[in-house]
C-alpha positions in Angstrom: 2.4 -35.5 14.6 2.0 -36.4 10.9 5.4 -34.9 10.0 7.1 -37.1 12.6 5.3 -40.1 11.2 6.5 -39.3 7.6 10.0 -38.7 8.9 10.0 -42.0 10.7 8.8 -43.8 7.6 11.5 -42.2 5.5 14.2 -43.1 7.9 13.0 -46.7 8.1 12.8 -46.9 4.3 16.3 -45.6 3.9 17.6 -48.1 6.5 15.9 -51.0 4.7 17.3 -49.8 1.3 20.8 -49.6 2.7 20.5 -53.2 4.1 19.0 -54.5 0.8 21.7 -52.8 -1.2 24.4 -54.4 1.0 22.8 -57.9 0.7 22.3 -57.7 -3.1 25.8 -56.1 -3.6 27.4 -58.9 -1.5 25.6 -61.5 -3.6 26.2 -60.3 -7.1 28.9 -57.6 -6.8 28.8 -53.8 -6.7 28.9 -53.1 -10.4 25.9 -55.3 -11.3 24.1 -53.9 -8.3 24.5 -50.3 -9.4 23.6 -51.3 -13.0 20.5 -53.0 -11.7 19.4 -49.8 -10.0 19.7 -47.8 -13.3 17.9 -50.5 -15.2 15.1 -50.5 -12.7 14.8 -46.7 -13.0 14.5 -47.0 -16.8 12.0 -49.7 -16.5 9.9 -47.6 -14.1 9.8 -44.7 -16.6 8.8 -47.0 -19.4 6.1 -48.8 -17.4 4.6 -45.5 -16.3 4.5 -44.4 -20.0 3.1 -47.7 -21.3 0.4 -48.2 -18.7 -0.8 -44.6 -18.8 -1.0 -44.7 -22.6 -2.9 -48.0 -22.3 -5.3 -46.4 -19.8 -5.9 -43.4 -22.0 -6.4 -45.6 -25.1 -8.8 -47.8 -23.1 -11.2 -44.9 -22.6 -10.1 -43.9 -19.1 -10.5 -40.2 -19.7 -14.2 -40.5 -20.1 -14.7 -42.4 -16.9 -15.4 -40.8 -13.5 -12.4 -40.5 -11.1 -13.6 -43.0 -8.6 -13.3 -45.7 -11.3 -10.0 -44.7 -12.8 -8.0 -43.2 -9.9 -7.1 -46.5 -8.2 -5.5 -47.7 -11.4 -3.7 -44.4 -12.0 -2.4 -44.2 -8.5 -1.1 -47.8 -8.6 0.7 -47.1 -11.9 2.2 -43.8 -10.7 3.3 -45.2 -7.3 4.7 -48.4 -8.9 6.7 -46.4 -11.4 7.9 -43.9 -8.8 9.1 -46.8 -6.5 10.9 -48.4 -9.5 12.6 -45.1 -10.2 13.8 -44.6 -6.6 17.2 -46.2 -6.2 17.0 -49.4 -4.1 15.8 -52.9 -4.3 13.1 -52.8 -1.6 11.3 -50.0 -3.3 11.8 -51.9 -6.6 10.0 -54.9 -5.1 7.0 -52.8 -4.1 7.0 -51.1 -7.5 7.0 -54.5 -9.3 4.1 -55.6 -7.1 2.1 -52.5 -8.3 2.2 -53.9 -11.9 1.2 -57.5 -11.1 -2.3 -58.1 -12.5 -4.8 -58.6 -9.7 -2.6 -57.2 -7.1 -2.5 -53.8 -8.8 -6.3 -53.4 -8.3 -6.0 -54.2 -4.6 -3.0 -51.9 -4.1 -4.8 -49.2 -6.1 -7.9 -49.4 -3.9 -5.7 -49.1 -0.8 -3.8 -46.1 -2.2 -7.2 -44.5 -3.2 -8.4 -44.7 0.3 -5.2 -43.2 1.6 -5.6 -40.1 -0.5 -9.0 -38.5 0.3 -8.3 -35.6 -2.0 -8.6 -37.9 -5.0 -12.2 -38.7 -4.0 -13.4 -35.2 -3.5 -12.2 -33.7 -6.8 -15.1 -32.8 -9.2 -14.9 -34.6 -12.5 -14.2 -31.8 -15.0 -14.9 -33.6 -18.2 -18.2 -34.8 -19.7 -18.6 -38.5 -20.2 -17.5 -38.2 -23.8 -13.9 -37.4 -22.6 -12.2 -34.1 -23.4 -15.2 -32.5 -25.1 -16.0 -28.9 -24.4 -19.2 -27.9 -22.6 -22.1 -26.8 -24.8 -21.7 -23.2 -23.8 -18.2 -23.3 -25.4 -19.5 -24.5 -28.7 -22.2 -21.8 -28.7 -19.5 -19.1 -28.3 -17.6 -20.7 -31.3 -20.7 -20.6 -33.5 -21.2 -16.9 -32.7 -17.6 -16.1 -33.3 -17.7 -18.0 -36.6 -20.7 -15.9 -37.8 -18.8 -12.7 -37.0 -15.6 -13.9 -38.6 -17.3 -14.9 -41.9 -17.5 -11.2 -42.8 -13.7 -10.8 -42.6 -11.7 -10.5 -45.9 -8.1 -11.5 -45.8 -6.0 -10.0 -48.6 -2.6 -11.2 -49.7 -0.6 -12.5 -52.6 0.0 -16.1 -53.4 2.3 -17.9 -55.7 1.7 -21.3 -57.2 4.6 -23.6 -57.1 4.4 -26.6 -59.4 5.6 -29.7 -57.6 6.5 -31.4 -60.9 9.1 -28.7 -61.7 12.3 -29.0 -59.9 15.0 -26.4 -59.9 
């Protein structure tokens, strides 16, 4: 049943895209319409990159998934819809990046994907820090490796001398 629903949605989406492409192509011409599709795909890639980097720089990695996943889902879906060729998906993709609307769309997408809620949060609150057991293993290994002697030859090169 779910497969038939997905198939119906894909067929309706393709039908809407063909109609929108014809309308836009009739209004501005075929070449500008095709160029617009490529520009929107490039814009989608850049928006995903920019917004994900902004989320990471804003400390999103250290927050639990139920706080950050709606924003991430909205950015990813918005970018994917901009990358897909067509003007109807571009309109939805742009809506995913409008401030205020993106939080609402992100919450709706978060509710549609129950797997995003049930995933355990693998990182401590400080971000990508390793668990304490990992650091203890490093300390033990450091004590063992301090007895090692590495032999070899070295040659000093004077940076002021040029050949």
